[in-house]
N, C-alpha and C positions, 0 to 999 in steps of 0.2 A: 044752579047748583049741580043739576044732572050733567050739564055740558062740562063743567069743571071736573067732575069725577071721571067722565069718559076720557078727557084729555090727560088726566093724571095716570089712568090705567094704560093708555096708549104709550105714554112716555116710559113707563116702567117696562112694558113689553119690548120696546125698541132697545132699551138699555140691556135687557136680558139677552136679546139676540146678538148685540155687539159683544157681550161678555163670552157667549158660547163660541162665536166666530173667532175671537181672540185666542181662546183656549185651544180650539181645534188647530188653528194656524201654528201656535206655539208647539203643540204636541207633534204635528207633522214635521216641523223643522227639527225638533229634538230627535225624532226617530231617524230622520235622514242623516243627521250629523252622527248619531251613534253607529249607523250602518257603515258610514265612511271610515270612522275610527276603527271599528272592528275589522273591516276589510284590510286597512293599511297596517294595523298592529294586532294581529290575531293572538299574540302571546299575552296580551293584557287580560284575556279571559282566564289564564292560568290552567288551561286544559292541555295536557300532553297526549300525543297519540297513544292509544292503548296498545300494549304489546300482547300479541297472541302467541301462546306457546306452540311452536311448530311440532315438536316431538318430545317425548319424555322417555327416559330409559335409565341407564346407569349414570348418565350425566346429561344435563340439559343441553339440547341442541340449540343453536342460535335462534333468536326470535324473529318474528316477522312483523314489521310495522305495516298495518293495512294501508296507510297513506303512501308508502313507498313501493310496496309490492315486490321487494327484492329479498331473496332468501340467501343466507350464508350457510355453507356447510363446513365452516372452519372447525367446529367442535367435532364433527364426524371424522374429518381428516386428522385432527390432533389425536383422536382416539386410536385410529388405525395405523397412521404413518410410522410410528416408532417400530412397529413389527414388520415393516416392509424393508427388504434389504436389496442392495445392488450386488450382482454376481458377475465376477470377472473370470472367465474360463479360458485357459490356454490350451490349444490343440496343436499337436505335432502333425504337420502336413508334409508328405513326401512328394517331391516333384522333380521332374527331369530338368537338368541344367540347360539343355538345348535340344531341339528336335533333331539336330544332326546326329545324335547318338542312336537314332533309329537306323542309320546307315551302317551296315557291318564293316565297310571299308574304313569309315570314320572311326569306329570303335577300335579297329585293328591298330590304328596309328595313335589314338589319343586315350585309350583305356577301355576297360570292360564296362559292363552294365552298372556295377555298383558305383563306380566313380561318376557315372552319368547322372546319378540322382543325389539329391540333398534334402535335408529336413529343415523346415523352418517353423517357427512358432506363429500361430495364427490366433489372435485374440478374439474372444466372443463375449458379447455383452448380454446381460439378461437381468431378471429380477427374481425375487423369491419372497416367501411369507413365512415368518416364524410361527409355528403352530404349537410349540411346546417349550416350556421353560427348561427342558432338558437339552434343547438345542436342535430339535428337528425342524428343518426348513423344507417347504414344499415348493417345487419349481417345475418347469417344463423339461422333459427329457431331452428335447432338441437343443436346449441351452447348454447342457453339460455333457452330452454324448461324446465319447472319444476324447474327453479332456484329460490332459496330463496333469494340469494344476487347476485348482479352483480356489478363488479368494472371495470372501464375503465382506462387504462394507455395510455397517449398520448406520442407521440414521443419526445416532448419537456420536458418530465420529470414529467408533472402534472398527478395526479391521482384523480379520483372522483368516486362516486357511480352513477349508472345509473338505470333508471326505464324503464320497458318494456312498450312501447307506443302502440304497436300493432304487431300482428303476422299473418302470412298466412302459415300454415303448408303444404298446398297443393302445394306451390311453394318453400317451405323451406326457406322463407325469414321472417325477423323480423326487427322491428324498435325500437331502444332504444332512450332515451332522457337524455341528460346531461345538467347541468347548469354551464357553464363556459363562460368566455368572451374571445374575440379575438381568436376564433377557426379557424384553417386552414380548408379549404374546397377543396375537390378534384374537378378537372375539368372533366366534363362528356364528353365522346366520343360517338361514334355511333357504336353499335355492328353490325348493318346491313351493314356497309361498310367493315367489316372484310373479308379477303380472306384467304384461306388455304395457308400457307407459310409466313404470316405476323409475324413479330417479336413481342412477348409479354413478359411481365415481371410479375411474381407473387410476391406480397409483403404481408407478414403476420408474424405470431409468431409461427413457427413450433417447437413443443416439448417444448415450453416455454423458448427457448434460447434467445428471443428478436427479434426485427424486422429484417427480413431476406429477401433478394431479390434473386430470381432465374429467369433464362431466358430460353426462348425456342421459339417455333413458334406455330401458330394455326395449329393443326393437322387435325381438322375436324370441321364441322359446322352442326347445326340442329340435334345433337345426341338425340335419343329418345329410348324408350324401355329398359331403364337401370333399371327400377324398383326402382328408388330413390325417385321421387316425383310423384304426380298425374299429374302435368303439367310439361312436360320436353321439353326443346329445348336447349340443352347444347352446349357450345363451348368446344371442346376437345383441349388440349394442352399438349406438352411434357415438359413445364416448371415444375420443381419439386414442387409438392404440397404434404405436409405431414400433419399429425395430428397437429392441432393448426393453420394451414393456413385457415381453414374453416371460411368464412365470410370476408376474406381479399380481396385485390384488384388484379385484372388482368388488367394491363395497357398496352397501346401501346407505340411505340417508342417516341411519343410526350408527354408522361406522363399523358395521358387521360384515365379515367376509361372506360373499355370496358366489364368488367365482374366481378362477385362475385364468388371467388373460393369456391367450394362446396364439391367436392368428389374426391376420387382417386379410380382407379381400382388396387387392390392389394390383394394378398393372405398372405402377411407377415406384412402388416400394414405400410410399407414404400413405397416411390414413385418408380414406375416402368416406369415412363415416360408417363403415361396415366392419365391425370387429367381432371376434368370437371368444368366449370364455368357457372353460370347463366348469360345470356346476359344482358348488362346494360339497354337496351331498355325495357325488361320485368321487371327488378328490379325497374326501375324508375316509371313504371306504378303502380306496387304494392305499392311502397313508397307513391306515390301521393294519391292513394285510401285509404291507411291506415290513412294518415293524414287528408284527407277530410271527409271520411265516417267512419273511425274506423274499416273498414273491406274491403275486396276485393269483388267487385260485379262482378259476372260472369253469363253468360247465362246458362240456364238449360231447358231440355225438358222432364225430368222424364223418361228416358229410360236407360236400362242396355244393353250395346252392347259388342260384342266380335269379335275378328279377325276371318277371314274365313280361316279355315285350308284346306289343299288339300282334305281331306275327305268330309268337308262340301261343298266345291266347286263342288265335284263330285255328292254329294247328291242333290244339288240345280241345277245341270246342268249348272254351270257357266263356262265361258271361262278362268277366272283367279281368284286369291285369293284377288284381290283388292276389297276394300269396307269392310263393317261390317254388322253383322247380329244382329237384335234386339232380345235379349233373354228374356227381361222382360220389363213391362211398369207399371208405377205408375198410379193407378186408379185416374181418374179425373185430371191427370197431363196434361201438354201442348201437349205431343205426343198422349195421349189417346183422348183428345178433337179434335185433328187433324185427328183422325181415322187411326192412325198407328197401326200396330198389330205385335205380336210376330212372328218371322220368316221372317219379311220384311228385304230385303237387301238394305242398304243405299249405293249408289254409288257416289252421288254428294251432296254437301252442297252449296246452292246458285250458282250452276253451276260449282263449283270447285270440281274436282275429289278427292276422298279420298281413301287412300290406307289401313289404319289400324285404330285400336282403338284410339290411342293417337292423330293422325292427325284429326280424326273426333271430338274427345272431345275438342281439341284446337279450331277448327273452330266454334263449337257451343258456347263455353265459351266466345269467343270474342264478341258475341252479347250482347246488353244491354237488361234488362227486358223491355218488351213491343215491342221489335223488331219482325218483321215477318221474318221467315226463311223458305226457300224452300228446300225441300229434294227430290232428285230423288231416287226412290226406284224400286226394282224388287219384284213383288209378284206373286207367282205361274207362273213364267216365263214371266210375262207381265211387261213392263216398265210403270211407272206412276209417277206423282209428287204430293206431299202433302205440304201444307203450315201450319205452326204452329206458335203460339204466344209464344215467349220466356219468361220464368219466371226467377227469381233470383235463382241461385244455392244455396241450403241449405249448411250451414257450416258443415264441417265434424266433 
């Protein structure tokens, strides 16, 4: 009996092991089959890639699908593009018909100097930005300087003539005025919030092909010493800027204006990924002053200054080349009345250290006529302070 019971229990244990092995094998095959099906047909799960809101503002900017990693700035462009215009300026250029008219004998037989010249129309392309529903358009001064005729083409297909309302050659900005209704207006951003690496888009009319958008990032801020304008504080970007883009918009990913495209660094005339834009904060101030006063009012001391070279630093026994040296003074000007003298080294303006010519010029120009300005100087090796009354900078 004992032997029979043992045999019965052994048979049951073997059957249990077989059942467990069968279940394990079946489960393994099922999981493998499910993995293959999910791999080949992922949509069967019913899960769509989650959209992440890239940015939010007055209108939603395109969304980013994490699985694709591709960003579209179409909404930013749609927001700004209607307010970007193409500018066609016509300039009258006087030229000589032939170099033979330089010869007096040739002029004796074939005519005088007046008949030796002729005028021709030279077209100039550029871009502009509508900043007001009243029809004020901001562009570069070099786009419309000396223009006999100015035409503006809107993105919606409308075209009209434009009048020069005001210009500021020292910042290379100009304001045009057009008379149209229902004008789109660009949304202003803040250039002082920009950081190197921020995404920016350049919108304009390069080579006259029509409105074009290029993308890039902010490559640098506060660029000076480029020799383009008297007052320089450029945004540098690698967004492609080409001839015809001048005066167009540099916008951020929200579709807000942060700069006015102005110049490129190029030896061939094409974009090499180094472009410069005037910050919108500066452009907005110029626009406001041109509308309110008809000119830009800047501070002036009546001095000519220059950077301190290593040779000058050695001659003046200075520790560094920071600061500027006064090379000339206008008689009875603000600096002359404040008893400044040629050879004085300006190290600080109102307590702010200055490094070079343009930084000093910018700090002085930001004062209004009638303001008092304190200059820290070095004269004959001695440090001292002088206070001057700022006047209005004469127009160039």
